[in-house]
Structure formats: C-alpha cells, structure tokens
N, C-alpha and C positions, 0 to 999 in steps of 0.2 A: 050724532056729531058731538065730540067732546066740547064742553062749553069753553075751553081754552083756545080752541083751534079756529082760525079764520079761514074758511074754505075758499082757496084761490086756485086758479088753473095753472099759471106758469111760475108762481112763487111758492116754493115748497116749505113745509114745516113752519108755517107762519102762525104764531100763537101768542096769546097773552100769558105771561108767566107770573101774574099777580093772582090774587084770590086765595092763596094758601094761608093756613093758620100760621101765625108768627109769634114773636116774643110776647110774653105777658098776656096771653089770651086775645091779642089783637089779630087782625087779618091784613094781608097785603091788599093795597088798593088795586082795583082793576082799571083797565083802560089807559095805563100809564107806561107799562113795561111790556114791550113787544120783542120778540125774537123771530128770526127766519133764516132761510137760505138766501142765496143771491137773487137779484131782481132783474137779471139780464133778459130773462124769458117771460117777463110779466106781460099779460094781455092788457088791452085797454080797460077791460072790466076790472081786472086786478088793480090797476092804477087808480081807478075811481074808488074802489073799496079801501085802498090805502089812504087816499086823500081824506076820506071821512074820519080817519084816526087822528088827524090834526097833529102829526108828528112835528116836534120842534128840533130834534136831533137824531141823526143816524150815526151809529158807531160801526164803521165798516172795518172788520178785523182782517180783511184780506190784504195781501201785499200788492205792490204795483203790477206785477206780471199777471196776477189773478184778476185785478180790476181792468187791465187792458184787454185780457182775453174775453171778458164778459162784462162790459159796462152796464151798469144798472139803468133801466128805463125809469123815467120820471114822468109824472102827470104834468100838464100845463100849469104853470104858476107855482111849481114846487119850490118852497122856500126854506125847508129845513136845513140846518147846518149839517154837513156831512164831514165827519172826522175820520181820518185814516192816517196810517203811519207812512213815512216817505220811503221806508225800506221794507224788505220782505219780512212778513210776520211768521211765516212757516216754511218759506221756500216753496213748498207745495201744501195744499190742504192735507191734513194728516192722513185721511183715507187714501189720497193719491200717492203720498209719500210711502205709505205702508205697502202699496201694491207692488213696488219694485222688488221686494223680497218674498212675495206671496205667490206660491204656486199651488197652494191648497188652502182651504178655509182655516185649518189649524195654524198654518204659518201666518195667515193674515191676522188671526186673532193674537198671536204672539207678537207680531209687528205693531199692532195697534196698542197693546199693553206697554210695549217698549216705548213708543212715542209718548204715551200718556205719563210715563214715569218722569219725563222731563218737561211736560207742558207748562208747569208752573213757573219755570225759569227761562223760557225761550227769550233770548235777548231782545228781539224786536216785537214780541207779543207783550211782554211786561209793560212797556210804555203805553200800549193801547189799553191794557187792563187798568192802568192808573187813570188814564183819561176817562175810561168808562165810569169809574167810581167818582171822579171829579164832576162829570156831567150829571150823574144821578144825584149827587149831593147839592149841586149849585143851581139846578134848573127846575122849574115847576112843570114844564110841558111834557108831553108823552115822548118817549124815546124808543128807538129800535136798535137792537144790536144783531149783527149778522156776520157770517163768513161765506164760505162757498156752499156747504150743505147745511149749515146751521146746526151742526151737531157736536163738533169736537171743540174748537176754539170758543164758539158761542156757548156750548154746553158747559164748559169749564167756567166761563165768566158768569153765567147765570147761576151755577151751583155755588160760586163764591158769594154772590149777592144774597142768594137765599140763606146761606149760613149766617151772613151778617144780620139778616132781618129775623133770625130765630126760627126759620122753617125747620120742621122736624126732618131728620135724616131720611126717613122713609119717603117723605114728600119730595125732597131734593132729588132722590133717586128716581121717583115716579115721573117727575117732570123731565129729567134727563132721558129716561127711557121712552118718553112719549114720542120722540123721534120715530120710533119703529112703527107707529100706528097713525101719526098725524097726517091728515090731508091725503093727497094722491101719492101714496107710498110707492106704488109700482112705477109711476111716471118719474119720481125722484130716483129710484134705483136705476131705471133705464138711462136717465141722463148721466148718472154717475158712471154707469158701465161704459157708455160711449166715451167719456173723458179718460177713463182708466185704460181702456183698450187702445185708444188712439195713441196713448203714450207708451204702453208696455206690451201691446199685442194681445194674443189670445189668453184670456183668463176665464176660468169656468164660472158658471153662474153662481154656484154656492160660495166660491171665494168672493165674488163681487158683492153678494148680499152681505157677507160678513164685513167687508170693508165699508159698505154703505149704511150699515146699522150701528147701533151702539149696544154695549153690554155692561152689566153691572161691574164686571172685573175691570173695565177700562177706567171708570171714575174711581173705583176702589184703589187702583194702582196709583193714580194721581194723589189721592189722599194719603196713601201709605207713605209715599216718598216725601210728601210735605211734612208729615208727623216725624218721619225719620230725621229730617234735616232741621226742623224748626220746633218740634215738640207737639204743636197742635196747629189747627187751621187759623186760630186767632193770632198766634205769633207770626205766621206766614203773612197774613193780611197786613199786620202792622209793619213788619220788617221789610217786606218786599213791595207791597202795594201802597204803604203809607196809610192804611185804614186802621187807625188806632181807636181806642175806646171813645174819645169824644166824637170822632167821625162816625163810628157805629151808632152812637146815640142820635146824631143828626140825621142819618139815613133812616133810622127807625122812626123818628119823628115825622119824616117826610112821607114814608111809604106804608106805615101801619095806621090802621084806623079800628075803632070799635073796642 
C-alpha cells in the first residue's frame, strides 16, 4: 500500500498529499493535508478511520446538485467546518461532463483535455479555490479537499498548492496520477460508470476508464493555458487566486518542515 493512501471501503482516492520534498530542502508536513472523492458511500468503519484524522475543515468542491445527489456521511460528533459554494462549481464533475461528447476513448480524452483547458477560470470554482488557500493559510488543523471523484477539481487544487510549496514538477504529476492506482480503483471506476451511464446511456468500458482516470496530458493542458494567459503559474496564483509572494511565504512556513 502506498504510504500516502488511506485504505477505505466506500470513500475512494483518500490520501495524504503531504510528505513530498518542497522548497529549500524542506518537506511537506504529513497528517494535515488530505484529499479524496465524495463520502456519500462511506461505511461505518470508514467514518471511524476519518474520525481519527481530527479534521478541522472540509473543502467540498462539489456544486449543490452534486451534494444533493450524494450527501456525505459523517461520524457521530462530526464537528469540522464544511465549506462549499452556493452555486454549481462545474455544472457536472468534469469526467461526467466530458461523457456527453464521448463515444470512444479517444474522444473522451480530447473532451477531458478541453475541459482542463478552462479549469483554472471556472467562475464558481475559482471562489472555492480562493477559500481553499484561505483555509490552509489561516488554520492549523488538518483539512480535507474533495469533489466527486477526487481527481479533477481536487487534483487541480492540490497541484496548485504543491507548486506553491515548492514541490518538484515530477512529484506534482506523480501525486496527480496516483488517482489511477490509489485504493479500490475498480470499485471507483464501477461507481463512476454507473453515474455516467445513468445520464448518457451505453458507453463502452474503455471510454469509461478513460473518463474515470487521469492522464499527464490533462494537467499539462491546464498548465499550458495558464502560462499562455498569465505567463507562469505564480502569476496565475497571484492574479486569480490572490496567492501572492507574502502568502506563499506564509503557506511555506505553515506546511514545510526540516
């Protein structure tokens, strides 16, 4: 089992995204930064494992229709603050949105790349990304960020934080791609397949697997369009998300050690 992954039954892609080498020879602290898919199918045992993490804040990147379709289960006494946006953050999860134009794996891949080309400026996702950085800078407790599958909106948010903390590009990509191997992958794909087919009808297994996975080209497309519009990731972070040099220093002071 990968040391980053928390093995759960009903909550997929649950993992600690700390521990990587960061800026100036330091490492990201562990046990504070968690990411996952939705918690609507959490088992009682899953909830007890999550309780042990002592989360202070949950940043739920889903929109209201997604939250209503699959409300998160919570353990008794759950007291973490849950933050979410009042309006849709994606309309649909990216992998579900991409399915409407996908009748083959190749078309699914192109659809995902197209959606990633605009992920950095989605009007109702940007406010949540700003709140995500506010939470990480202003609080000392452990946090969890998640969406539906924990791979696209969550993956982009985590990649941005990793960049801020000085994680090497290879490790940023490795954490992003860990979705493809983390936890009960086949169960996660099956759950996604059911959701996609319920909405769009018969879609073959290869196409579903493409939609339910992540690929280097997806994140690369997001970064390419950011650099095209802003020059580099740092400028995007400052201009769109308000994460300027002083805030970068504050985040590094909080999450780097050694």
